[in-house]
Phi, psi and omega in degrees: 000346175203164183284146177289326184240158178233165175278333174061040180271139179277164179299321180302316180292328177293320188291325182291316185284328189245345177047239183288350182283010185231138164218161186222153184209147174268133182248136173282168173301126182078004185282143190271132171275315170207161186244154176299130188097341173300158173297133178267098192226008185202162175248149179239157183222124174284095183295321176206162176088205188220142170236140177248136173259122174236149172241145182230130176238183179295342181249340192204155174235141186224137173268121185257345179191146171235117197256126182267185180300139181083017185247145174268158166200163187080019189278356177304334176301332187287340180253021165094006168301118179268338172234147184290136183262003179205169177253135180254126186221131182292136169257112193072200176271135180224144170256126185235125180265133178252123185246123178299144188296313184299318175292326174295318179290330169295319185294316182299326182282327182257000182230093185294318183295321179288322181297326172302309180298322182293317176303310177302315176298318184295325183296319180293328175299312180305318185295315184292329180286326178294313177305310176303314182297312179305310176309314187295324182280324201238347186241167188285151179305324187297317181289318177301319175306313180298329180288320181295316186296319183294321176298318179286331174290329173290322181295322182292318183292319185293316188286335183051038183279142168275346176292137184284148178288115181254102178220126185284161179285342174292314174305310178302323178299316181297323181291322184277335185075047178214190183264156180304322181300317181288321178301317185292326179295309180296325180289323176297325177295315182296321182290327174303313187280353182081016179281333181223162171214165181231123177215069184088333176208172176286130172247131187249126173266087187304321185290325175293323177282333171295311179302317179299314177301313175310318184278355180231070180297164179306148185280349174255159175237000000 
């Protein structure tokens, strides 16, 4: 659901590379960065906070990625995508930098070091999406839920926020691709095993979740 690595580029560095082709904005919790079907004319970078990508059809809504600080998104425009295929929405307060498509293309062409780092980041995203797809098709909901919890544990650690983690079981069900009732059942079991706890909000014990996943390897070899 999110990349393991990020570019970790500062606003100052991006400003030097993109000049007038860059703008930035603070987004409130649940505020939309762009919507599915909007014109795809720019790339975005999460300077701080977290962004959720969702896709909606006539029958279903799915969360396809949770992006942390240091992540790019909306890069499909660089490959000829004319319309957004998903909606990007802030989780909590986020600072997001917008990079114009034309400026991004010029920078990638004239700055080999940045282009290499950008490609490495995109490849890490591809690997993670492949793992998510494999998980979705071949592994049990319980394991998929554990991976999602581990992701949220990483987000909490990276953000260094004093605010408690607030994520609903409905959101977890959307991310896992199962029902809220099954998520509730698994969460009760995880609580019993000490993987999570509740003290006014959800607390994820990442080391125990990681150990749980190690003992339940992927179903394919």
